[in-house]
The first five atom37 places (N, CA, C, CB, O) and aatype in JSON, in Angstrom:
{
  "aatype": [0, 19, 7, 10, 17, 14, 15, 0, 2, 17, 13, 6, 1, 6, 19, 17, 3, 12, 13, 7, 19, 1, 13, 15, 7, 8, 14, 2, 10, 12, 1, 10, 10, 10, 18, 6, 6, 13, 19, 7, 8, 14, 10, 1, 11, 3, 18, 14, 9, 3, 1, 1, 5, 14, 10, 9, 7, 14, 0, 5],
  "atom_mask": [
    [1, 1, 1, 1, 1],
    [1, 1, 1, 1, 1],
    [1, 1, 1, 0, 1],
    [1, 1, 1, 1, 1],
    [1, 1, 1, 1, 1],
    [1, 1, 1, 1, 1],
    [1, 1, 1, 1, 1],
    [1, 1, 1, 1, 1],
    [1, 1, 1, 1, 1],
    [1, 1, 1, 1, 1],
    [1, 1, 1, 1, 1],
    [1, 1, 1, 1, 1],
    [1, 1, 1, 1, 1],
    [1, 1, 1, 1, 1],
    [1, 1, 1, 1, 1],
    [1, 1, 1, 1, 1],
    [1, 1, 1, 1, 1],
    [1, 1, 1, 1, 1],
    [1, 1, 1, 1, 1],
    [1, 1, 1, 0, 1],
    [1, 1, 1, 1, 1],
    [1, 1, 1, 1, 1],
    [1, 1, 1, 1, 1],
    [1, 1, 1, 1, 1],
    [1, 1, 1, 0, 1],
    [1, 1, 1, 1, 1],
    [1, 1, 1, 1, 1],
    [1, 1, 1, 1, 1],
    [1, 1, 1, 1, 1],
    [1, 1, 1, 1, 1],
    [1, 1, 1, 1, 1],
    [1, 1, 1, 1, 1],
    [1, 1, 1, 1, 1],
    [1, 1, 1, 1, 1],
    [1, 1, 1, 1, 1],
    [1, 1, 1, 1, 1],
    [1, 1, 1, 1, 1],
    [1, 1, 1, 1, 1],
    [1, 1, 1, 1, 1],
    [1, 1, 1, 0, 1],
    [1, 1, 1, 1, 1],
    [1, 1, 1, 1, 1],
    [1, 1, 1, 1, 1],
    [1, 1, 1, 1, 1],
    [1, 1, 1, 1, 1],
    [1, 1, 1, 1, 1],
    [1, 1, 1, 1, 1],
    [1, 1, 1, 1, 1],
    [1, 1, 1, 1, 1],
    [1, 1, 1, 1, 1],
    [1, 1, 1, 1, 1],
    [1, 1, 1, 1, 1],
    [1, 1, 1, 1, 1],
    [1, 1, 1, 1, 1],
    [1, 1, 1, 1, 1],
    [1, 1, 1, 1, 1],
    [1, 1, 1, 0, 1],
    [1, 1, 1, 1, 1],
    [1, 1, 1, 1, 1],
    [1, 1, 1, 1, 1]
  ],
  "atom_positions": [
    [[-4.08, -0.44, -18.28], [-4.39, -1.35, -17.2], [-4.94, -0.61, -15.99], [-3.17, -2.14, -16.81], [-5.57, -1.21, -15.12]],
    [[-4.71, 0.71, -15.93], [-5.17, 1.47, -14.77], [-6.68, 1.49, -14.7], [-4.63, 2.91, -14.82], [-7.25, 1.49, -13.6]],
    [[-7.35, 1.5, -15.85], [-8.8, 1.47, -15.86], [-9.36, 0.19, -15.27], [0.0, 0.0, 0.0], [-10.42, 0.2, -14.65]],
    [[-8.65, -0.92, -15.45], [-9.08, -2.21, -14.93], [-8.6, -2.43, -13.5], [-8.57, -3.33, -15.82], [-9.36, -2.87, -12.64]],
    [[-7.33, -2.13, -13.26], [-6.72, -2.31, -11.93], [-6.13, -0.98, -11.48], [-5.62, -3.43, -11.96], [-5.03, -0.63, -11.9]],
    [[-6.82, -0.24, -10.63], [-6.31, 1.07, -10.2], [-4.94, 1.0, -9.53], [-7.29, 1.7, -9.25], [-4.18, 1.97, -9.58]],
    [[-4.62, -0.11, -8.91], [-3.31, -0.21, -8.25], [-2.16, -0.27, -9.25], [-3.28, -1.45, -7.36], [-1.0, -0.14, -8.85]],
    [[-2.44, -0.47, -10.53], [-1.38, -0.48, -11.55], [-0.85, 0.92, -11.83], [-1.92, -1.1, -12.85], [0.16, 1.06, -12.52]],
    [[-1.5, 1.94, -11.32], [-1.09, 3.32, -11.56], [0.37, 3.54, -11.18], [-1.98, 4.27, -10.79], [1.16, 3.99, -12.01]],
    [[0.74, 3.24, -9.94], [2.11, 3.49, -9.49], [3.1, 2.58, -10.19], [2.21, 3.3, -7.98], [4.2, 3.01, -10.51]],
    [[2.73, 1.34, -10.43], [3.64, 0.41, -11.12], [3.96, 0.93, -12.51], [3.01, -1.0, -11.21], [5.13, 0.95, -12.9]],
    [[2.96, 1.34, -13.27], [3.19, 1.83, -14.62], [4.0, 3.12, -14.6], [1.86, 2.06, -15.34], [4.85, 3.32, -15.47]],
    [[3.76, 3.99, -13.64], [4.54, 5.22, -13.55], [5.99, 4.93, -13.21], [3.94, 6.16, -12.51], [6.9, 5.58, -13.74]],
    [[6.23, 3.97, -12.33], [7.6, 3.61, -11.96], [8.34, 2.98, -13.14], [7.6, 2.65, -10.76], [9.5, 3.31, -13.38]],
    [[7.68, 2.1, -13.88], [8.29, 1.46, -15.05], [8.61, 2.52, -16.1], [7.37, 0.38, -15.64], [9.68, 2.46, -16.71]],
    [[7.71, 3.47, -16.32], [8.0, 4.53, -17.28], [9.17, 5.39, -16.81], [6.75, 5.39, -17.51], [10.03, 5.76, -17.61]],
    [[9.19, 5.71, -15.54], [10.24, 6.57, -14.99], [11.62, 5.93, -15.12], [9.94, 6.88, -13.52], [12.58, 6.61, -15.49]],
    [[11.75, 4.66, -14.82], [13.05, 3.99, -14.8], [13.45, 3.41, -16.16], [13.03, 2.9, -13.78], [14.63, 3.43, -16.5]],
    [[12.48, 2.9, -16.93], [12.8, 2.2, -18.18], [12.32, 2.91, -19.45], [12.22, 0.83, -18.14], [12.8, 2.6, -20.53]],
    [[11.39, 3.84, -19.33], [10.89, 4.55, -20.5], [9.78, 3.83, -21.25], [0.0, 0.0, 0.0], [9.49, 4.2, -22.39]],
    [[9.17, 2.83, -20.66], [8.07, 2.11, -21.31], [6.81, 2.95, -21.18], [7.86, 0.68, -20.68], [6.4, 3.3, -20.08]],
    [[6.19, 3.28, -22.32], [4.96, 4.07, -22.3], [3.76, 3.13, -22.33], [4.9, 5.07, -23.5], [3.7, 2.21, -23.14]],
    [[2.81, 3.38, -21.45], [1.59, 2.57, -21.37], [0.46, 3.36, -22.02], [1.24, 2.19, -19.9], [0.18, 4.49, -21.62]],
    [[-0.19, 2.76, -23.0], [-1.28, 3.46, -23.68], [-2.49, 3.56, -22.75], [-1.67, 2.75, -25.0], [-2.81, 2.61, -22.03]],
    [[-3.13, 4.69, -22.78], [-4.32, 4.91, -21.98], [-4.06, 5.26, -20.53], [0.0, 0.0, 0.0], [-5.0, 5.34, -19.74]],
    [[-2.8, 5.48, -20.16], [-2.52, 5.85, -18.77], [-2.9, 7.31, -18.57], [-1.0, 5.61, -18.41], [-2.47, 8.16, -19.35]],
    [[-3.71, 7.63, -17.54], [-4.22, 8.99, -17.39], [-3.2, 10.01, -16.87], [-5.38, 8.97, -16.48], [-3.38, 11.21, -17.07]],
    [[-2.13, 9.57, -16.2], [-1.21, 10.51, -15.56], [0.22, 9.96, -15.6], [-1.64, 10.8, -14.1], [0.81, 9.69, -14.55]],
    [[0.76, 9.8, -16.78], [2.09, 9.2, -16.92], [3.15, 10.27, -16.72], [2.25, 8.52, -18.31], [3.63, 10.88, -17.68]],
    [[3.51, 10.5, -15.46], [4.56, 11.45, -15.13], [5.52, 10.79, -14.16], [3.97, 12.77, -14.53], [5.22, 9.74, -13.59]],
    [[6.67, 11.41, -13.97], [7.69, 10.8, -13.12], [7.19, 10.56, -11.71], [8.93, 11.68, -13.09], [6.42, 11.35, -11.16]],
    [[7.65, 9.45, -11.13], [7.25, 9.07, -9.78], [8.44, 9.12, -8.83], [6.62, 7.68, -9.78], [8.32, 9.62, -7.72]],
    [[9.58, 8.6, -9.26], [10.76, 8.51, -8.39], [11.78, 9.62, -8.65], [11.42, 7.17, -8.58], [12.49, 10.02, -7.73]],
    [[11.85, 10.1, -9.87], [12.81, 11.15, -10.23], [12.07, 12.46, -10.46], [13.62, 10.75, -11.49], [10.85, 12.47, -10.62]],
    [[12.8, 13.56, -10.48], [12.18, 14.86, -10.73], [11.92, 15.03, -12.23], [13.08, 16.0, -10.2], [12.55, 14.38, -13.06]],
    [[10.98, 15.92, -12.56], [10.51, 16.08, -13.94], [11.62, 16.49, -14.91], [9.41, 17.11, -13.98], [11.56, 16.11, -16.08]],
    [[12.61, 17.24, -14.47], [13.67, 17.72, -15.37], [14.75, 16.68, -15.62], [14.3, 18.96, -14.79], [15.65, 16.93, -16.42]],
    [[14.7, 15.52, -14.97], [15.69, 14.48, -15.17], [15.63, 14.01, -16.62], [15.47, 13.28, -14.19], [14.54, 13.77, -17.15]],
    [[16.78, 13.89, -17.26], [16.84, 13.52, -18.68], [17.15, 12.04, -18.8], [17.89, 14.37, -19.43], [18.16, 11.58, -18.28]],
    [[16.3, 11.3, -19.49], [16.54, 9.89, -19.73], [15.85, 8.98, -18.73], [0.0, 0.0, 0.0], [15.09, 9.42, -17.87]],
    [[16.15, 7.69, -18.86], [15.58, 6.65, -18.01], [16.75, 5.78, -17.53], [14.49, 5.8, -18.77], [17.28, 5.0, -18.32]],
    [[17.15, 5.91, -16.27], [18.43, 5.37, -15.8], [18.57, 3.85, -15.78], [18.67, 5.86, -14.46], [19.71, 3.37, -15.7]],
    [[17.52, 3.08, -15.85], [17.69, 1.63, -15.81], [17.71, 0.99, -17.2], [16.59, 1.01, -15.0], [17.76, -0.23, -17.32]],
    [[17.68, 1.81, -18.24], [17.79, 1.29, -19.6], [19.25, 0.94, -19.9], [17.25, 2.31, -20.64], [20.17, 1.56, -19.38]],
    [[19.44, -0.06, -20.75], [20.81, -0.46, -21.1], [21.53, 0.6, -21.91], [20.78, -1.77, -21.88], [22.76, 0.66, -21.88]],
    [[20.8, 1.44, -22.64], [21.45, 2.47, -23.45], [21.71, 3.77, -22.67], [20.61, 2.76, -24.68], [22.2, 4.73, -23.25]],
    [[21.38, 3.81, -21.4], [21.66, 5.0, -20.59], [23.16, 5.03, -20.28], [20.81, 5.0, -19.26], [23.69, 4.04, -19.77]],
    [[23.85, 6.13, -20.58], [25.3, 6.19, -20.36], [25.68, 6.06, -18.89], [25.85, 7.49, -20.93], [25.12, 6.75, -18.03]],
    [[26.61, 5.18, -18.6], [27.05, 4.94, -17.23], [27.73, 6.17, -16.64], [28.0, 3.74, -17.17], [27.57, 6.46, -15.46]],
    [[28.48, 6.89, -17.46], [29.24, 8.04, -16.95], [28.44, 9.34, -16.95], [30.48, 8.22, -17.78], [29.01, 10.4, -16.68]],
    [[27.16, 9.29, -17.23], [26.34, 10.5, -17.25], [26.15, 11.02, -15.84], [24.98, 10.22, -17.92], [25.82, 10.26, -14.92]],
    [[26.35, 12.32, -15.66], [26.21, 12.94, -14.35], [25.01, 13.89, -14.36], [27.5, 13.71, -13.95], [24.93, 14.8, -15.18]],
    [[24.08, 13.65, -13.44], [22.94, 14.52, -13.25], [22.71, 14.67, -11.76], [21.66, 13.96, -13.97], [23.04, 13.77, -10.99]],
    [[22.15, 15.79, -11.34], [21.86, 15.93, -9.91], [20.84, 14.88, -9.47], [21.33, 17.34, -9.6], [19.93, 14.53, -10.22]],
    [[20.99, 14.4, -8.25], [20.06, 13.41, -7.74], [18.77, 14.04, -7.24], [20.7, 12.62, -6.62], [17.75, 13.35, -7.1]],
    [[18.79, 15.33, -6.99], [17.57, 16.02, -6.59], [17.3, 17.12, -7.59], [17.69, 16.6, -5.15], [18.21, 17.63, -8.25]],
    [[16.05, 17.49, -7.71], [15.66, 18.51, -8.67], [16.01, 19.91, -8.22], [0.0, 0.0, 0.0], [16.49, 20.11, -7.1]],
    [[15.78, 20.88, -9.1], [16.07, 22.26, -8.76], [15.19, 22.73, -7.6], [15.87, 23.18, -9.98], [14.06, 22.26, -7.44]],
    [[15.71, 23.65, -6.81], [14.97, 24.17, -5.65], [13.75, 24.94, -6.13], [15.87, 25.07, -4.77], [13.8, 25.64, -7.14]],
    [[12.7, 24.82, -5.41], [11.44, 25.5, -5.76], [11.48, 26.95, -5.32], [10.24, 24.8, -5.13], [10.51, 27.68, -5.54]]
  ]
}
């Protein structure tokens, strides 16, 4: 959808980041809200509630 509607870029990246939905043909599907090393997609129903991960990524 990014090719048709450029503003869909951030929406698709956010949906992938939180839910794990992959959009075909997306040119830059990388994390938007979480850091790259974050494991999983926290808004999915199968994401463990008791899972502990740092809220910020490793220091550069």
